[in-house]
N, C-alpha and C positions, 0 to 999 in steps of 0.2 A: 369502446368497445364495439365492436363489428356487430351485423344482424345476421344470423345463419340465413335468413329471406333473401339476401340483397347482394349476398357476394356467392358466385356460382364457382365449380371448379374451374373453369378455362380461367376465370378472373385469378383463383389462389394460383393457379398454375404460374403466370405471367408475373403475379407479384413476387413470386418464389424465386423465377428466373434471376430478375431483378437483383434480390438478394444473393444469391451467389454470383452472379456477376461483378457486385460489387464486394464481394469478400472472397477473391478466390484462394485456392489452395490446391498445395501438391496432391491431397489427398482429404477426402472427408470421411471423418469415423464417426460412426451414428451409434450412438449411446442406446442401446435397444434391451428393455426388460421384457420384452414380449407383449407390454399392453396396449391398448387403442392408440395411445398417444404416439409411442416411439413406433409401433407398427404403420400407421399411418402415414408417418415421418418416411420411412424407409420405401414405402409403396408408393409415393410422390416423389420422390428421387428418381427410383424407377422410371417413372412414367413420363419424368423430364430427360431421363438418359443422360442422368448424371453417375460418373463413377465412385463409388463408396465402399470401404468397409465398414463391419459390424464388430462394436464390444458390447460384450454381454457379462454382468458379475450374477454368479448364482451363490447367495447365502447360504443355502442351506437352511433356511429357518423354517419352513413349510415342508420340509419332506418332500414327497412324493409331487405337490404342486410345483415344488422349485425346479425338480427336474422336468417337468412337463413345459414352463415357461422357458426351458433351457430347450428343450427338443423342438417346441415350435421356431424360436428364432435360429437352430441347428438348421431343419429341412427349409425354412423360407430363403437361406443362404445355399444350401444344396440346390434347390429348386432353380436359383436366379444364378448361379457361378458367382457367389460372392464370399469373399474371405471374411473368416469369423475367427473372432478372438474371444478365449475364453477366460474367466477368472473364476475358478470354485474357492470358498471359505468358509469355513465352520463356525459362522459370527457368534452363535450359541455358545458353543466351547469357549472360546475367546472373549466372551462377555463373563462366564462364569470364572474364568480365571482371573480376568482382570476387570472387575465391575466398572460399567461405565453409562454412555447415553446411547442405545440401539441405534435408533436413527443416525446420529452423530457418528458413530464410529462406523455404521454401512456406508455413510457420506465420504468418510475417511480413506476405506476401502477401496472403494469405487473409482474417487478422482486420483488416487495414486496410480492403481491401474490405468486409467487412462493417460496419464503423463507417460507412463511406461510406454506404453504404444506408442503414443506421439512423438518420444525420443526417437525412434526407429523409423517415423517417416517424417523426414525434414520437410518443413514448410505446412503441415498436416493442421487441421482443425477438427477439434472434436465439437459435434453438433448433439443436441438435446433437444427435447419435444418439448420443453417449456411452453405454455400458450397464455394468454390475458388473464384466465380465472387464478393461474398459479400465481402472479402478480398479486393478484387482490388478495389470496388467501395471505401470502408472505406478509401484505403490508399489517393485515390485523394480527397475524402472528410476532411481528414486531414490535407492534405498536401495544400489544400486550405485557411483550417484555420489559416496555420503557425504553426501545430503542430510541438515537436521536435521528436526524435528518438522514443520516447515512443509510441507516439500516430501514427507513422507510422509503427511501428513492426506490424509482422501479430498476429490476433489472436490465442489461442493455443487451440487443440484441447480440454486439459481438463484443468479445472481453476477454483479453489474456490469454489467447489460446481456443475460446471455445464461442460458438455460433448457436444461438437460438433462432431457426430461420421461422418457426409458428408463435413466437410473441406476441405477434399485432393480433393472433384472430383468439375468438372467444370459445370455451366451451361447446357451444353451442354449433358453431360453425365446424369443430374439429370430430364431434359425433355427426353430423350431418354429411360431411366428406366421406368419416369412414363407412357409412351406411350406403353411399353411391359406388363407393368403389371395392364393397363387400369385403371388408377387410377382415382376415383372423387373427382373433387378438384373444389373450388370456387376463380374466379379472383377478387381480391379486384379492384373497380374500380379506386381507388383512387392511384394505382401504375402510372396509366398514367398522373397524373397532374404533370406539371411542375414546381409548387409553392413548391413542396419539391424540395430540392437540391438532396438529393440520387437520383430521378428520372430525375431529368436534367442529371445527370452525366450517369445514366442507360440508358437511353433512346435517350439522344441527344451527349452528349460529346464524352463517350466512343465508340459507334458504329463509331463517325468519327475517332476516333486517331486509333482503329485496322482497320479498312480500309487502312490510311495512314502506318499505322506503324503494321504489323501482328503480330509480336513476342511483343508487348509491353505488356499483361498480365503476360506473364512466365518474362518478365524483372523485373517487379513488386513485383511478388512473389518471386521471387530471390533475390530483396532488402530487402524486408519484413523480409526474414527469416535469412539474415544479421543480420538487425538490433535486432530481437528476441536474436539470440545468442549473440550480443554484451549487450543487456538488461539483460539476464540472469548472463551474466560473471560480470557486474559491480553490480547486485543486491546481489551478495554474499557478495561484499565489504560492500556495503551498510548495511545488516544486521549484519556483524562481527561490524562495527563501532556504530551500535545505541545499539548492546548490551553492551556495553560500555560506551555510553553515556548515558542510561537508569541508568547501573552503578554507575556511578561516577558523574552524573547530571554535568559534565563539558568535555570540550574536548579541545587540545593543538592546538593553532595555525599552526605545524608543521602537525600536525594530519589532519586539514582543507585544506592545500597546497597540500596534497596529493591527494586528490579528484577531480574528472571531476567535469565538471558544473553538468550534469545529478546526479552524487552521492551527490556532495553537496546540492542539491535541494530536492532530494528524500530522503536523510538522515532526514532532519529537518521538511520535513513533516510527516516522520512518526514518528518523535518526539512530532509532534502535534504541531509546531510551525505554526501561520497563514503566510500566504503567505506574505503578505506585511509586516511582522517583517523579514521571509528570505531575502528579497530585502535589509532590510536595514542593515543587520548581517554585509557585509563587511567593513561598515562604522567602525565599533568597531576594526577591526584589527590593525591599524596604531592610536588609540584614545590614549588618553592618560588612564593613569591606573585609572580604578576606573568609567570610564562613562559605561551607561547602557542603556539598550534599556526597557522601561516599555510595556505590554499590556495585556489585559483582554482575557478572552475566552468567546465564546458565552454563555450566560445562567447561569452565575456565575458573582461575584462578587469580586473574588480572584484577584488579581495582581500577574503576572508573570515578571519573570526580565530576562534579558541575559546581562551580567556585564563582562568587559575586566576587568581581574587580571593578571598582568605580560605576560604569554607566554599562555594564555588559555580563554577561554571562560565559565563562570560559570553561570548556569542555577537554577533560584531559583523563589521560588513562597511564597506567603503571608499566610504561615502556615508553624507550626512547621516539619522540616525535619529531622526525626531521621538516625544517621548513624551504619554503623558496619566499624569495621577496623580489616585487617589482618597484621600482621609481618612477612617481608619476611627475613631471616637472610643472611647476608652477610659475606665472609671469609675476605674481606679489603675493605677499602676505594677507594682503583684503579678501584675495581670493579662496583663501583655504576655510573649510567650512569646520566648526567647532569641534566635530571629533575626530576629523584627521589631523586638526593641528597638533595633537599627542605625540604623532609622528613625522611633523615636519620638520625636516634636516637642513643645515647650510651646508649646500653639497660642496662648498669650496675647504671645510673643515677635515670632510673626510680625506683620509690618506692611502694611496693604493685600492685595491681591490678590495668588496667588501666579500665575506663568504662567514660559512656558517660552520661551529665546534659545540661539544660539549661543555657547560660551563663547568669551572676549574673553581678548586677552593679559593685560591686567589682573586679570582676577579671583581671587579669594584668598577662601582659607576656612579656619576653626578647624579643628585636627583635635584630638581628644582627647589630651591628656597631653602638649602641647607648649606652648609660651609664643607669642603673637603668632599669625600665619597663616601659610598657605602658598598658592603659587599651584597654582590650578587645574589647569592644565596641569603642574606638577610632581607633582599626586599623580597624575593621570592617567599620566604618565609610571612613578612609583612602584608602580602597582598593574599594568603590564605592559601598558597600553594602546596598540599601535603609533602609531610615529611619525605615518604616512601619516593616521590617522584620528581624532588628539589635538583638531586644531583644527576635525573636525567634529560633536562631541560637544554635547550640550544640555547645558544647566544649569536647575535650578528656580530661579526667583528670586523675592522679595518686592519691597517699594517701597524697598528700603535696602541688601539683599545678596544675593548668592546662598545659596540653602538648603540646595542638595544638588546632587550629580551623581548622575543617577537610577544605582539599584542599585549604587551604587560605595562613594560617602562623603556622610554627613549634616554639615552645619555644628553644631561643638560648642556654637555660641553660643546654637544654639534645642535643641538636645537635652534631654528630658523628665528631669528628676531623681526622686528619691523624694518629693520636696515638691511637687513640678507638681502643680495641681489641674485643668487642663484640657491632656490627653492625647490626640493623635491619630497614628496611623500613618500614615507614607507609602507608598502602594501604587501601585508604576510598572510602566505597559505601553508595548509599543509601538503607536504609531498604526498604524492600519489604512489 
């Protein structure tokens, strides 16, 4: 964290110019409450000659004080010929009609409004006046809630259409600049109320900690930055796995075993698996073949399934899932991995062009280790595909027979053997 005695206004200007140069936008939208931090950000941008517009939300919680906040921001815009966007909301009435957390609801209202205005300004960035002390406060709030490293990691200067230009500056620097630039601002009286947890940390707990441990803020910021680096590294792995999971609609138990707890949870959250289902997924790892978990997503009657099948978990839903297939040619049987061996074919056994169609009641397939053939619908039943979606499954066929059930079973009659000279691996992916 910086020291107000060491950073001059000129230095801050130069650093901020670089921040905005690194984060160009067609339009900067400044979230402005009328408080010291956001009014300082507006003044700094004026001083740098940057073009911007202002967004203000009046929640109506403090009566005439809320209106006075709005008036201050409006006058600033009129004086400096700045476009002003206003959202008025009766948050108190809303909470009386539908009880909830006041601060959470206020945040939802303002960020919904931010996105609305941002959608009207292609290529724009919403700027907030968060500073380093906000990072420290958020750390302790999240720690008290029992958050993991994602919750404890530092906010980023830029993230999903947001820019936080003041994030590296301390409260002391912000106050010093506000005095130097003679900023006009209004104090929100609710900032002194200890019924809000952030205020309790800001006004009571953190001053005590800083008095006892003068370097505690710097230690917290270092820890947050370490968590942020860790999250970034892990997120890259999650994105790679997510791409494959969306493509294949399946994941092997080995792939799951290589994930950290954070990666496991994030992967399936991004795959839109409900939290209560994610918590139950480990029960499938050692379950019998065919065991499954069933759930419904909100606002839909469709059923979704996670199914244990051999060494993988399949994800299916109660609607037709169409597939693509690619063939990877192999030099010989020895170069086939154990997993891919399940779908290694003798290409000379294929008659005509491969194509997909919905399974039919009379479809049969040869299964390794048994005489004769078995109905495809029976195979689907045995591997645990739930009854409502068996008849919706697609099979891969050639001119004469069913070649494979995607990611489930290969017809043993076309399976590659040691002496096979034309080997190909079938790779299935869900059609987009």
